[in-house]
N, CA and C atoms as a LAMMPS dump frame, in Angstrom:
ITEM: TIMESTEP
0
ITEM: NUMBER OF ATOMS
225
ITEM: BOX BOUNDS ff ff ff
-5.0000000000000000e+02 5.0000000000000000e+02
-5.0000000000000000e+02 5.0000000000000000e+02
-5.0000000000000000e+02 5.0000000000000000e+02
ITEM: ATOMS id mol type element x y z
1 1 1 N 118.046 -38.202 71.178
2 1 2 C 119.303 -38.244 70.482
3 1 3 C 119.989 -36.891 70.686
4 2 1 N 121.14 -36.905 71.341
5 2 2 C 121.849 -35.672 71.665
6 2 3 C 123.017 -35.467 70.721
7 3 1 N 123.112 -34.305 70.149
8 3 2 C 124.204 -34.003 69.224
9 3 3 C 125.192 -33.019 69.823
10 4 1 N 125.094 -32.72 71.098
11 4 2 C 126.038 -31.834 71.745
12 4 3 C 125.746 -30.359 71.561
13 5 1 N 124.506 -30.027 71.261
14 5 2 C 124.165 -28.63 71.059
15 5 3 C 123.518 -28.006 72.293
16 6 1 N 123.498 -28.716 73.404
17 6 2 C 122.888 -28.179 74.608
18 6 3 C 123.823 -27.142 75.213
19 7 1 N 123.246 -26.05 75.691
20 7 2 C 124.023 -24.974 76.297
21 7 3 C 123.578 -24.831 77.744
22 8 1 N 124.566 -24.782 78.64
23 8 2 C 124.235 -24.547 80.037
24 8 3 C 124.006 -23.063 80.234
25 9 1 N 122.873 -22.709 80.804
26 9 2 C 122.557 -21.315 81.047
27 9 3 C 122.981 -20.977 82.46
28 10 1 N 124.149 -20.342 82.616
29 10 2 C 124.636 -19.985 83.942
30 10 3 C 124.325 -18.536 84.291
31 11 1 N 123.905 -17.742 83.347
32 11 2 C 123.599 -16.338 83.596
33 11 3 C 122.101 -16.179 83.802
34 12 1 N 121.625 -16.565 84.987
35 12 2 C 120.2 -16.474 85.236
36 12 3 C 119.817 -15.125 85.825
37 13 1 N 120.81 -14.342 86.291
38 13 2 C 120.514 -13.04 86.864
39 13 3 C 121.138 -11.944 86.012
40 14 1 N 120.558 -10.768 86.13
41 14 2 C 121.14 -9.608 85.472
42 14 3 C 122.368 -9.178 86.274
43 15 1 N 123.499 -8.907 85.611
44 15 2 C 124.687 -8.524 86.369
45 15 3 C 124.496 -7.193 87.093
46 16 1 N 125.141 -7.073 88.233
47 16 2 C 125.032 -5.863 89.034
48 16 3 C 126.035 -4.843 88.527
49 17 1 N 125.539 -3.741 87.976
50 17 2 C 126.423 -2.712 87.426
51 17 3 C 126.388 -1.433 88.242
52 18 1 N 125.871 -1.491 89.475
53 18 2 C 125.794 -0.301 90.312
54 18 3 C 127.175 0.227 90.666
55 19 1 N 128.152 -0.657 90.842
56 19 2 C 129.489 -0.207 91.227
57 19 3 C 130.143 0.582 90.094
58 20 1 N 129.838 0.256 88.854
59 20 2 C 130.396 0.998 87.728
60 20 3 C 129.782 2.39 87.605
61 21 1 N 128.54 2.544 87.973
62 21 2 C 127.858 3.826 87.841
63 21 3 C 128.384 4.81 88.88
64 22 1 N 128.74 4.353 90.07
65 22 2 C 129.162 5.237 91.142
66 22 3 C 130.588 5.742 90.978
67 23 1 N 131.377 5.151 90.095
68 23 2 C 132.76 5.583 89.904
69 23 3 C 132.783 6.912 89.163
70 24 1 N 133.637 7.854 89.599
71 24 2 C 133.752 9.113 88.849
72 24 3 C 134.526 8.887 87.553
73 25 1 N 134.25 9.716 86.579
74 25 2 C 134.942 9.588 85.308
75 25 3 C 136.355 10.107 85.447
76 26 1 N 137.295 9.374 84.912
77 26 2 C 138.688 9.782 84.933
78 26 3 C 138.961 10.582 83.664
79 27 1 N 139.354 11.844 83.774
80 27 2 C 139.548 12.654 82.566
81 27 3 C 140.706 12.154 81.704
82 28 1 N 141.681 11.466 82.29
83 28 2 C 142.809 10.966 81.505
84 28 3 C 142.408 9.805 80.598
85 29 1 N 141.401 9.066 80.997
86 29 2 C 140.956 7.934 80.18
87 29 3 C 140.158 8.405 78.972
88 30 1 N 139.505 9.545 79.068
89 30 2 C 138.64 10.018 78
90 30 3 C 139.373 10.866 76.974
91 31 1 N 140.623 11.233 77.242
92 31 2 C 141.388 12.045 76.3
93 31 3 C 141.769 11.227 75.084
94 32 1 N 141.729 11.871 73.947
95 32 2 C 142.117 11.218 72.706
96 32 3 C 143.6 11.476 72.491
97 33 1 N 144.365 10.395 72.318
98 33 2 C 145.795 10.536 72.064
99 33 3 C 146.016 10.792 70.587
100 34 1 N 146.884 11.739 70.299
101 34 2 C 147.204 12.042 68.909
102 34 3 C 148.307 11.107 68.439
103 35 1 N 148.175 10.667 67.211
104 35 2 C 149.143 9.751 66.62
105 35 3 C 149.731 10.404 65.391
106 36 1 N 151.062 10.357 65.293
107 36 2 C 151.744 10.925 64.137
108 36 3 C 151.661 9.928 62.985
109 37 1 N 151.171 10.364 61.86
110 37 2 C 150.991 9.475 60.714
111 37 3 C 152.33 8.992 60.181
112 38 1 N 153.37 9.808 60.323
113 38 2 C 154.69 9.396 59.846
114 38 3 C 155.255 8.242 60.668
115 39 1 N 154.955 8.23 61.957
116 39 2 C 155.401 7.115 62.799
117 39 3 C 154.697 5.837 62.374
118 40 1 N 153.415 5.927 62.114
119 40 2 C 152.667 4.744 61.673
120 40 3 C 153.169 4.239 60.328
121 41 1 N 153.446 5.161 59.406
122 41 2 C 153.946 4.761 58.09
123 41 3 C 155.31 4.105 58.198
124 42 1 N 156.179 4.624 59.08
125 42 2 C 157.501 4.022 59.226
126 42 3 C 157.41 2.638 59.84
127 43 1 N 156.477 2.442 60.775
128 43 2 C 156.282 1.101 61.358
129 43 3 C 155.816 0.112 60.289
130 44 1 N 154.896 0.552 59.454
131 44 2 C 154.388 -0.324 58.394
132 44 3 C 155.494 -0.645 57.399
133 45 1 N 156.305 0.36 57.044
134 45 2 C 157.405 0.124 56.104
135 45 3 C 158.435 -0.822 56.693
136 46 1 N 158.722 -0.711 57.99
137 46 2 C 159.659 -1.631 58.63
138 46 3 C 159.131 -3.063 58.6
139 47 1 N 157.854 -3.213 58.911
140 47 2 C 157.258 -4.547 58.902
141 47 3 C 157.257 -5.131 57.495
142 48 1 N 156.954 -4.304 56.493
143 48 2 C 156.927 -4.795 55.121
144 48 3 C 158.329 -5.148 54.631
145 49 1 N 159.331 -4.391 55.039
146 49 2 C 160.694 -4.707 54.606
147 49 3 C 161.175 -6.01 55.238
148 50 1 N 160.806 -6.238 56.51
149 50 2 C 161.166 -7.515 57.145
150 50 3 C 160.477 -8.679 56.436
151 51 1 N 159.223 -8.504 56.093
152 51 2 C 158.484 -9.559 55.396
153 51 3 C 159.072 -9.796 54.012
154 52 1 N 159.469 -8.732 53.338
155 52 2 C 160.066 -8.851 52.006
156 52 3 C 161.397 -9.619 52.081
157 53 1 N 162.218 -9.302 53.073
158 53 2 C 163.492 -10.009 53.251
159 53 3 C 163.255 -11.487 53.532
160 54 1 N 162.276 -11.771 54.369
161 54 2 C 161.964 -13.166 54.693
162 54 3 C 161.511 -13.914 53.448
163 55 1 N 160.633 -13.301 52.672
164 55 2 C 160.153 -13.949 51.446
165 55 3 C 161.281 -14.16 50.447
166 56 1 N 162.197 -13.201 50.359
167 56 2 C 163.336 -13.317 49.446
168 56 3 C 164.262 -14.449 49.873
169 57 1 N 164.508 -14.586 51.156
170 57 2 C 165.354 -15.671 51.665
171 57 3 C 164.723 -17.026 51.374
172 58 1 N 163.435 -17.145 51.59
173 58 2 C 162.741 -18.408 51.326
174 58 3 C 162.8 -18.741 49.839
175 59 1 N 162.626 -17.753 48.979
176 59 2 C 162.678 -17.979 47.539
177 59 3 C 164.072 -18.435 47.111
178 60 1 N 165.112 -17.787 47.619
179 60 2 C 166.485 -18.157 47.261
180 60 3 C 166.793 -19.574 47.73
181 61 1 N 166.389 -19.917 48.943
182 61 2 C 166.629 -21.273 49.442
183 61 3 C 165.872 -22.315 48.608
184 62 1 N 164.661 -21.995 48.211
185 62 2 C 163.886 -22.908 47.379
186 62 3 C 164.562 -23.116 46.027
187 63 1 N 165.038 -22.014 45.419
188 63 2 C 165.709 -22.128 44.125
189 63 3 C 167.022 -22.902 44.241
190 64 1 N 167.762 -22.695 45.332
191 64 2 C 168.994 -23.462 45.542
192 64 3 C 168.694 -24.947 45.705
193 65 1 N 167.656 -25.266 46.465
194 65 2 C 167.295 -26.666 46.655
195 65 3 C 166.835 -27.279 45.335
196 66 1 N 166.059 -26.546 44.568
197 66 2 C 165.588 -27.046 43.282
198 66 3 C 166.75 -27.23 42.314
199 67 1 N 167.684 -26.276 42.294
200 67 2 C 168.855 -26.389 41.423
201 67 3 C 169.745 -27.547 41.817
202 68 1 N 169.978 -27.719 43.114
203 68 2 C 170.819 -28.83 43.549
204 68 3 C 170.147 -30.175 43.272
205 69 1 N 168.833 -30.24 43.391
206 69 2 C 168.122 -31.475 43.062
207 69 3 C 168.225 -31.764 41.569
208 70 1 N 168.125 -30.726 40.751
209 70 2 C 168.262 -30.91 39.293
210 70 3 C 169.645 -31.385 38.922
211 71 1 N 170.676 -30.818 39.553
212 71 2 C 172.045 -31.253 39.284
213 71 3 C 172.261 -32.686 39.743
214 72 1 N 171.726 -33.035 40.9
215 72 2 C 171.877 -34.389 41.436
216 72 3 C 171.184 -35.412 40.519
217 73 1 N 170.018 -35.076 40.03
218 73 2 C 169.273 -36.028 39.195
219 73 3 C 169.845 -36.1 37.772
220 74 1 N 170.564 -35.091 37.324
221 74 2 C 171.12 -35.11 35.97
222 74 3 C 172.418 -35.91 35.896
223 75 1 N 173.036 -36.174 37.005
224 75 2 C 174.32 -36.922 36.996
225 75 3 C 174.069 -38.411 36.934
């Protein structure tokens, strides 16, 4: 009785990593880039303000739809 849990084992050999060992290290890849915390904070504030505007628009549209439905049903 097969339940679909069989796994095909295609990795029967150890991968060849000799080509990676022979490459020289690139000093530009190992440098740590400095990040300004103020730039990160401004990005987060921009994203939060966009999300806040979106949520406010959705809330206003929901309240308008609810109000118009209430007016329609009261007549």
